[in-house]
N, C-alpha and C positions, 0 to 999 in steps of 0.2 A: 289168622288175619285173610280177608278178603282181598287179594291182588287182582291189578288189571290182567285181561283175559289175555291169552296168548294170542299176537299176529295184531294188540292193539298197545298204543304205548301212551302215555302222558306227555303232553307239549307243557314242558314247567317253565315258569317266567323268565328265566335265563334264556331258552331257546327262543320262547316266542317271540321275541323281537327280532327274531332273523325272519320268520314266518310273516310277520306284518310287514317286514320290508318286503319280502316276493308278493305280497299282496298287494301294497300301497306301488310297488313298481309296476305291479298287471295292470291296475287301473289308469296308471298314469300313459303307459304308451299303448296301451290300447285304446283308451279315448282319444288320444291324438289321431289316431286314424278311425275315429268315427264309429267304434265298438263301443254298444252299450249293454251293462250288465244284465243277466237274466240268473233268477234262483229259482231252481225249480223240488218237487219235493224228493226227499231221500227214497222214497219208497214209491213204488208203479205196479200197475198190475203185472203180470208176470208176461202174459202175452205180448205187451209192448218188445219186451228184450228178448223173447222167441222169435219174433217175428222180424226186430229191427236188426239185433245183432247178429241172431243165424244161431238154429238150430244144431249146426255141424262144428259151432265153436267150443274150445273149450269151457268157455264161461259160463256159457249155457248148459252145458252137458254134465260139468265138472264143478262150476265156483261160485253158482250165485247162492244165497243165502235168501231162502223162499218157504215163506208160513202161510198157512191156511187161516180166513177170517171171514166168519159169517158168510161161509161157502163159496168164497171167492180168494185167488190164489194171488201173493203180495209178492213181490220182490224187492230187496235196499239194492238200491241201484249199483250196476257192477260196474258202469259207466256214464256217461251223460249224455251223448250224442243222441239217442235214442227218445231223452226224455227231453231234448231241446227241440226235436223234431213234433215230438207230440204237441208241443205248448204251441210252435210254429202254426201246427194246424188246428188247434182247438181254439187259439184266438184270433182267427184269420188275419194271421202278419201277410198270407199274401194279396190281402189287399193294399198293402202299404209298398209305398215307392221302395222299388226293388235297386241291390241289393241289400237285405235285410244282415245287419252286422250284430252278431251277439257274442257276450264272453262270461263265462261263470267260473267260479271255484267252488271246491267243496269236497266232503267226504265222499270216498266211494267203497264198496265192499267186494270182497271174493273170497272164498274159501281156496287156501292156497297155500304151500309151506312158507311159513316166514321166512326174509333172508334181507340181507342187508340190503335198504331203501325198496324193501317191501313189505307191507304190512297188510294183513287181514281187511283191516279199516284204512285207507290207504285216503290222500289227497291229489286231487286234479286242478288242475288251472287250466283252461282251453278257451276256444275259438271257433265260430260256424258263422259259414256267409252262405244266403240261399240267396236264388234268384237270379247267378250268373252264372254261365258256361265258358264264360270269358277265359281262355290261360293269364289274362293278366290278374283274374281274380285267385289262381293258382299262386302265381307269382306273389301276389300279396298278401298271403297269408303265411307264405313260407318266409318271406323276409321280417313281418311280422314276430313269428318265433325267432329269427334270429337277431332282431330287433331287441326282444325281451331278455333273451338269453347273455347278449352282449352289455346290456342295463343291470342285470344281474353282477355282472364282471367276470360272465365264464365268456374264454372266447378261445379256446383250447378243443374247438369244436370242427366238425365237417358234416355236410350233407352229404344223404343219398338220394337219390331219385328214381323211380320208374314209371312205365306206362300199363296199365294192366290191358287197356283197349276198352272199347264200349262192348255189348253185351254181343255181338256177332263175333266179332274178332276175337272176344276171350271165349267164346264158343271154341272156335276152330285151335283155340292154344288150348286149353284145356283137354281138348278130345287127344291131340298129339301128347300133350304131358303124360294122360293115360296109357297112351299105347306103348311109349317107349320104356313108363315103367314096370308094365306089366311082366315081365320079366323077371323085375327084381323084388316081386310082392312081398316073398317070402324073407328076404334080409331086410324088409324095412321092421320099423316100428309098431306094435300094436295101434298108435293112434294115425297115424300115416295107412295102413291098411281101413284105417275107418275113413280116413278123408276122402281116399283115394274113390271110394263111391260118392258121398255127400258133397265135397270139394275139392277138387284133384289140386288147384293152386295150392291150396295152403298145406301140401306135403313138401313145398318149397320151402317154410315157413319154421319148420322141422329142427328142431335144436340140438338133437341127437346125435354125437360125433359118428354113430355108423350110418347113419341114414344120410349125413353132409357127405360123405366118402361115397354112396352112391351117387348123389347127383353130379359128383368131379368126375364121372364117366364120360368119355368122349363122345358115346352115342345123346347121352343125356345133356350133355353142355350144348351140343349142337341143338338139339329145340331149347334148350331155354334161352340159348343167347342168340336163337334165329329172330328174323324179324316177321313178326305174326299181325302185328298192328295195321290197319285199314287205313287207306291215305288220311281219312280226316282226323284220325286220332293221331296218326305220325305228325301232322301240321300241328293238331293243338300242343303236341309234345315240343315241336321243335321251338313253336312261341317261347311255350313256358321255360325253356332252355335261352332263348335269347334275350328273355326278361331277365332273368336270375342274372345272366351275364351282364346286363345293362346296370343292375344293381351292384356290380361287384360281390356278388355271393359265390363264394367256390362249392363247389359241387363236385359229385359223380354219379353215374349211372350206374344202377345195380340191379341187373335184370334176376336174382334171387329175392329181390323184394318185393313181396306181397301183401303185406301189413295179415294180422292175425283176425280179422274180423270181415264177415262175409259181403259188408255192403259196398266196399270200395269199388271204384273203376278209373279208368283213365291216370290218372297223376296218384302218386302214392310217395311218401318220401317219410324219412328217419334223419332224426339231427342226433350226434353220437359224441361224445365225449371222452378224449383219452385218457381220461382218469378213472376210470370204472369197471376198469377190465370187462371180462366178456360179454357182462350185462351192463352195455354201456350206451343203450339208446338213451337218451334224457326226453326226445319228444319224437310223436309219432301222428301222421296224417294223412291226409288223402282225399280226395274225390267221391262222392256219394250221391249220383243223379238220380238215383230209382228211389232212394229211402223214403222219402217223402211220401210218394204215390203208394208204397208198400205199405206206410204208415195209414190210408185214408186219405189221401192229401191229392192236391192238383199236381201233376209231372211240376217238379221245380228242380234244377241243376242245386248243387251245393255242395261246398267243400270245407272242411275244417280240421283242427286239430287239439291232439292232448298232450301233457307234460306234466309228470307223477311226483310232486310237491317235496315227497320223503327224498326223490334223488338232487333235485334242485340244492335239497337242505344240506344235503353230504359234498357237495360240492361248491358251495358260495365261501366266499372270507367270511371270518367274523367281522360285523358290524362293529363299526370305529366309537368307541365313548358313548356307551349304550348308560351311561352315569346320571344322576339328575344333576338338573343345572344348578338348584342352589339349595343348600341345606343352611334351617335357620338356626342359629344359635342363641339361645334369651331363656332366663330362668323365669321368664314373665309367659307364660302359657298363653293368655289372651292376647298380649302382643305379637306374640311370635305365630299363632293361628291367624290372627287381621293380616301380618306381615306374607303369609305363605299364601293368604288369598291374593294379595294385592298382586303377587306374582305370577300365580295362576292364571287370573285375568287378563297379564299382558304376555301371555304363550310361556312365562317360563315353568319349567317342571320345578316343582320345590315341594319341601318336606320339613317336617319338625320332629322336635322329639317329645311324644305324649305323654312317657314318665317324667318330664323334667328334670333329669338329672343332673349332678354339677357341670358346669364349664368343660371339665377336661374329657370326660365322658360323651357330652355330645360334639365337642371339638373333633375326639378320637371317632364317631359314627359319621360326620360329615366327610373327615378325609378318605375315609373306606366308600362311600356311596356319593360324593356330587365333587362338581366342577368347583364350586364356591363356595364358601360359607359367609352366611350374611350375619355379622352378630351385632346383637342388640342387647348389652348389658346395662348395669344402672348408670355407668358415665355415660352411654349414647342416650340412655332417657332423658338424662337430663340437659343436656345438650343439644337434645331432636337429631341427631346422626345414627349414622349406622356405621359400623367397619365392614368392608368388603376383603373378604383373603381368598387369594388364589392358590386353591389347593395343590395345583403343580408345581406352581414355581414358591409358595409361601410367602410374597409380596403379599402388603396388605396397605388398604387406603382407608381415609374415613373422610366421609363422604354427608353433607345436608340432609336430612330424612326426605325432605322435598325431591333431591336430584338423584335418588339411589340406581332407578331402576334403568335411568338412560348409563348408567355408569356398567351396569352389569357384564360382565362379558367383553369388556372395552380396556383390560388389564391384563 
């Protein structure tokens, strides 16, 4: 028997309603904030991710699904920011009134060890805002993430923020990190030794316990907690915090927060849940003001975030009452079909019994799948009426065939 591949998962009908809820809520929340949906291809040129995500990241070095086709290297997208930036450049969005505000949803692909809430084919929902360097844009996207999570019913959350500074002050910080960590290189893991040369700040993102203990040493803490960002970046960060406070968004500053991708600068943030254990981040993002230019566009400030939908799915409560509105019970298939279509045309979900079984069998099926049974047997056909039965309370009422649509759900 052929089975789904390791790291992939079927989303079955009973679960898909939760995914539809996440997607519908995203559309509602983001549209109210004037974000427009964009849908990019599932595969892109490998170079896009090597240049955009960064060749020092685990994603590019270890996790991408890459294949050769007609002497071209193509990669299934491991994240979507680079693809959205490519689309922004390719379609001349820089000529539109700024900021350009976009959102997306869809599958991503990374070759990594499957675990709870993390698959090799996984799904993300995210937003990207181009064309504004203002700290109010940073607060806007963070607020949008919190709003979306709250709309999903998730409130046991906390926001962590940090500033990585601009390229100039970031370089000074990077050099300081390298200097203070140099005596400990032999104690750091293999990945941290690689990052030491390519992108020292990402060492602080290491999840290995022995490395974390090294970061807690006083001399290293002094550098990590030091005030390294320049006056402009400091003012920007202070404004972000001011706006978040005005929106009543609770947050803390985490100096170890650097995010896992190379393109971030200035504001970075994560939103975490108290219900996920050690792997507790449900949202991550930040500012990436150099990425559009890196990928061939004009210098364009930008900021965004992404959320793993599998993790969201593990946190949201069961969607209440996913049953059909109405199950039509009738031994006259033509009449049942006709009434089901009448109900559907008015926005009710409706079904009938295709095998046209006996009354009791149909009523039993209705009780398992719907809120109401709409009964049209011989007596109802002769009197031009229908019987509506509330399957929760067992109450029922016989009404005129002409009036039944306005009676459904009202008793």
